[in-house]
N, C-alpha and C positions, 0 to 999 in steps of 0.2 A: 503492497500500498501505500501510494505518494504522500510526501511529506502534506500536498495539495488535500488530497485523498479524507487524514486523517483529520487534518484543522477543518472542513467543510465539514465530514462525520459530528467529530465535539462542537462545535458550533450548534450543530443542532440537535448535537443530545445537552447541552448544555441550555438552551433555551427552553425544550420539553421538559427539563427540568425544574426550571424555575415555575412552571406552569403555564407555559406561555405559546397557545400551542398553535397561537394565529404570528406569522410569523408580522404581519406590521405592526402589532401592540409593541414588540418587545423591542422589532426596528423606531418605532416613536419614545420606545423606557429612555434604549441609548445613542439616540439620534441618530444616526443609518440612515440612507432608502432603503428602504422594507425590498427590494430590487437588486441594488447590491447583496445585500443576505442569502437573499437567495440564490445568486448567479456564484456563491462560495460556499455553500450546503450541497447545491451541486455541482461543484466543483469545475463551474465554469474562469469564477476568477479565483487568486490566493487572499490572503487578511496579509493588507497591509498597520502600518503604520499608525494609518491612522484608524481603524478596524481596533486598535488593540488600544489601544488610546479611549474612542467613547465607550467602549463597553469595560473597560477596566474602572470609569470613572464614575458606573455605576455597580460591579459587583470586577473590585482590584483581586478578591482570594477565587477569582475563577483564570486568574491570567495564564500559571501554573498551568492548568489542565488545557488550555488552547496552544500554550506553547511545546504539550506531549507530557504533562504529569499521569500520573496513572497511580489512584484510580480520579474518579472528581467526587473534590472534598466538598462538601456545602456544609455552612458554617449554622450552629444550633439556634443561628435566629431567624435563620429560611423559615417558614410556617410550614406544618406534618406536612401534607397533601401535598406538597412541590417536593421536596425532600423525597417523599414514598417514591412519588413519577423519577426521582434521581440517580435512586438506590435500585431502584428494578431497570431501568434504562441504564445504568453501571453491574450491574447483573447479568443484564441480557447477553449473551454473544451474539446475538442478532442486532442488528441497524435501528439506532433509535425509529425509522418509522415506519418497519415492521413490527414494533412493540402491537402484540393483538388485542384488545379492550379484555377479553375478557381474562386477559392476564392482571392486569389494574385491577379490573372487578374479582378476582379472586383475592384481591391480596386487599381488600376491603372487606371484603367478607370473611377474612380468617385473622388477621392481626386486629384486638382489639385498641390499642391505641391507632391506628391508621384511619380503621371506621369509626372515631369518634371524636378527631377532625375535623375529617372529612364532612360530621354529621353535624357538627358547630359551623365549619366554614360553612355552608347550605344556611344554616340558621342566620347566619348574620344578614348574607349575599339578602336573605328572601327578605330578610328584616328592613334593610337598606334599601331595598324594591320597592317595598312597602312603605316607606320614608318612615320606619321609627329606630327610633335606638337600638345601634349594632349593639352594645356591653348592654 
């Protein structure tokens, strides 16, 4: 696997591990064009210094992973659902894009801590959508 392929795969893994299933939302967060991120993830472009700086501004701990460190180390202050997805992606030998949603559902079902965190996230999302207090 070439360096460009590894970085594209790692960028996708990072984005998904952080809970950004939609590339444009992640692009807005880091301040890069979604088309550029798509080109990097799809191996049409290499990451450059500007890309690393933009991602590092928001996720400085992720730079080592993007540069080749193993495995992806998600800090404890990242929410539990995002951590679980990241752990699932890191443990999978499959490419992140091919993760089976059934695997995530099984993890949600079998891990009481993850299940509770997911339920809390859903409650907060519903309350926020209904105009209620999320705390």
